[in-house]
Backbone bond lengths (Angstrom), bond angles and torsions (degrees), N, CA, C in turn:
res aa  C-N    CA-C-N  psi(-1)  N-CA   C-N-CA  omega(-1)  CA-C   N-CA-C  phi
1 M - - - 1.433 - - 1.518 111.06 -
2 M 1.307 115.62 -35.27 1.465 118.34 -178.47 1.535 110.88 -63.41
3 A 1.335 116.37 -44.99 1.465 120.03 -178.03 1.522 111.29 -66.08
4 M 1.308 117.99 -44.18 1.457 121.03 -178.79 1.526 111.96 -75.15
5 G 1.311 117.11 -27.24 1.466 121.35 178.96 1.515 113.10 -68.97
6 Q 1.318 117.03 -15.50 1.452 120.91 178.80 1.529 111.80 -94.52
7 G 1.332 117.16 1.44 1.455 121.34 -178.64 1.518 112.78 -83.95
8 S 1.310 114.75 172.56 1.462 120.73 -177.12 1.528 112.67 -68.30
9 D 1.333 117.80 -29.55 1.455 119.85 179.77 1.524 111.77 -66.99
10 S 1.297 117.10 -30.06 1.462 120.27 177.58 1.518 110.77 -64.10
11 A 1.312 116.26 -47.22 1.468 120.81 178.69 1.530 110.70 -65.06
12 E 1.331 116.91 -38.01 1.470 120.80 178.59 1.523 110.97 -65.32
13 G 1.312 117.49 -38.92 1.460 121.06 178.61 1.514 111.82 -62.30
14 V 1.317 117.07 -44.27 1.468 121.23 178.80 1.527 110.53 -66.91
15 A 1.328 116.72 -45.51 1.462 120.54 -178.72 1.530 111.29 -62.62
16 S 1.322 117.21 -43.91 1.469 119.60 -179.44 1.521 110.96 -65.84
17 F 1.318 117.89 -36.11 1.465 120.76 176.86 1.528 110.48 -64.18
18 R 1.305 116.61 -46.56 1.465 120.19 -178.26 1.530 112.04 -66.68
19 E 1.341 116.32 -32.40 1.465 121.07 -178.92 1.527 112.17 -91.33
20 K 1.338 116.22 1.31 1.475 122.82 179.35 1.522 112.27 53.30
21 R 1.327 115.16 53.09 1.458 121.73 177.89 1.522 109.52 -136.47
22 R 1.319 116.28 165.98 1.455 120.45 177.64 1.534 109.36 -71.99
23 P 1.324 117.46 139.67 1.469 120.03 -179.68 1.527 112.02 -72.78
24 N 1.309 116.03 152.01 1.461 122.67 175.61 1.533 107.37 -119.16
25 F 1.321 115.83 78.24 1.454 121.57 -177.62 1.523 110.50 -72.36
26 Q 1.322 117.43 133.30 1.451 123.07 -178.03 1.529 113.22 -106.69
27 M 1.326 117.83 -23.00 1.459 120.41 -176.88 1.533 110.20 -73.98
28 R 1.338 116.33 149.63 1.456 123.07 179.44 1.523 109.31 -131.08
29 V 1.324 116.17 143.54 1.466 121.35 178.62 1.520 110.47 -60.72
30 S 1.315 117.24 -37.26 1.464 121.40 -176.31 1.526 113.68 -64.57
31 R 1.333 118.82 -19.50 1.470 119.61 -177.32 1.525 115.28 -134.20
32 D 1.325 118.91 -13.03 1.463 120.53 -170.51 1.522 115.24 -116.94
33 M 1.322 117.65 20.98 1.465 119.44 177.74 1.526 109.29 -74.44
34 P 1.324 118.49 154.68 1.473 121.47 179.35 1.530 111.78 -62.01
35 D 1.330 116.25 160.09 1.465 121.82 -177.30 1.523 113.39 -61.18
36 F 1.326 117.69 -29.16 1.457 120.28 -176.90 1.528 113.24 -83.32
37 Y 1.316 118.19 0.73 1.455 121.98 178.24 1.509 109.46 -90.18
38 P 1.312 122.33 136.51 1.458 127.13 -6.47 1.523 110.50 -79.13
39 W 1.288 116.34 144.34 1.463 121.51 -175.36 1.521 111.99 -92.96
40 W 1.314 118.27 -6.11 1.450 120.42 179.72 1.523 110.42 -97.97
41 Q 1.314 115.27 164.05 1.462 121.37 176.03 1.523 108.70 -106.68
42 N 1.317 116.26 133.12 1.461 119.81 178.05 1.520 110.31 -67.38
43 R 1.309 115.51 137.69 1.462 120.80 178.04 1.522 109.91 -103.37
44 E 1.310 115.33 148.60 1.459 120.02 174.54 1.512 108.25 -94.34
45 F 1.309 116.09 129.53 1.449 121.37 178.13 1.521 108.43 -113.96
46 S 1.320 114.90 142.39 1.479 118.17 179.91 1.503 111.83 -101.08
């Protein structure tokens, strides 16, 4: 939450709420995830 809370969509969400308008989110999961994502290691299953 800390990493995503510092992004532009966080500020847009607050601004749109205060201005009583629909948000215009620009961030996308496909390109804007934090550097540490994914944090798990893939396992090999037999």
